[in-house]
C-alpha positions as CSV (number, residue, x, y, z in Angstrom):
1,M,-0.1,0.1,0.1
2,Q,1.1,3.4,-1.1
3,P,1.4,6.1,1.8
4,V,-0.9,9.0,1.3
5,E,0.8,12.4,0.9
6,P,-0.8,15.4,2.5
7,H,-1.4,17.3,-0.8
8,A,-3.9,14.5,-1.6
9,F,-6.4,15.9,0.6
10,N,-6.5,19.4,-1.1
11,I,-10.0,20.1,-1.8
12,D,-10.8,23.4,-4.1
13,T,-14.5,24.6,-4.4
14,H,-15.9,28.0,-6.0
15,D,-15.8,29.4,-2.6
16,L,-13.3,27.5,-0.4
17,N,-10.0,25.6,-0.4
18,L,-9.3,22.8,2.1
19,R,-5.5,22.1,2.2
20,P,-3.1,20.7,4.7
21,I,-1.5,23.1,7.2
22,Q,1.8,24.6,6.0
23,P,4.7,26.3,7.5
24,A,2.9,29.9,6.7
25,D,0.0,29.0,9.0
26,E,2.1,29.2,12.2
27,A,0.7,32.4,13.5
28,F,-3.0,31.3,12.9
29,Y,-2.4,28.2,14.5
30,C,-0.9,29.9,17.6
31,S,-3.6,32.2,17.8
32,L,-6.2,29.8,17.9
33,Y,-4.4,27.3,20.5
34,T,-3.5,30.4,22.9
35,N,-7.0,31.9,22.8
36,P,-9.1,31.1,25.9
37,T,-12.4,31.4,24.1
38,V,-11.4,29.4,21.1
39,M,-10.3,26.6,23.5
40,Y,-12.9,27.0,25.9
41,F,-14.6,23.6,25.1
42,V,-11.6,21.8,24.0
43,A,-8.9,22.0,26.2
44,P,-7.2,24.7,28.6
45,A,-5.5,27.4,26.3
46,L,-1.7,27.0,25.5
47,T,1.1,29.3,26.2
48,P,2.8,30.9,23.2
49,D,5.7,28.5,23.5
50,Q,3.4,25.5,24.1
51,A,1.6,26.5,21.0
52,Q,4.6,26.9,18.8
53,R,6.1,23.6,19.8
54,G,2.8,21.8,19.0
55,F,2.6,23.3,15.3
56,L,6.3,22.4,14.8
57,K,5.5,18.7,16.2
58,T,2.3,18.6,13.8
59,L,4.4,19.6,10.7
60,D,6.9,16.9,11.7
61,L,4.4,14.2,12.0
62,M,2.5,15.2,8.8
63,Q,5.8,14.7,6.8
64,A,6.5,11.1,8.6
65,R,5.7,8.0,6.6
66,P,3.2,6.9,6.9
67,M,1.6,10.2,7.7
68,A,0.9,10.2,11.6
69,C,-1.1,13.3,11.6
70,L,-3.3,15.4,9.3
71,L,-4.4,18.8,10.1
72,L,-6.2,20.6,7.4
73,V,-7.0,24.6,7.0
74,I,-9.9,26.0,5.4
75,V,-9.5,29.0,3.3
76,D,-11.9,31.5,2.2
77,R,-11.1,32.0,-1.5
78,T,-12.7,35.6,-1.3
79,T,-10.6,36.8,1.6
80,Q,-7.7,34.1,1.6
81,R,-8.3,33.9,5.1
């Protein structure tokens, strides 16, 4: 069985793009995971250092073969956010 590559999960529609997280998403990832309001129903908010380490670990796990983790980002095509 061939390993699945993260780019295989790219999905484009007229309005949205669903894609694997990438290094340029670090600030967005950290802003979510350190925000107590966003994390309220998930887990305690992380410190900035914890969030950065988590982000880098996620990228490493996505590069492992077989892929050990997959985190996708939804991007609005109009705003590119």
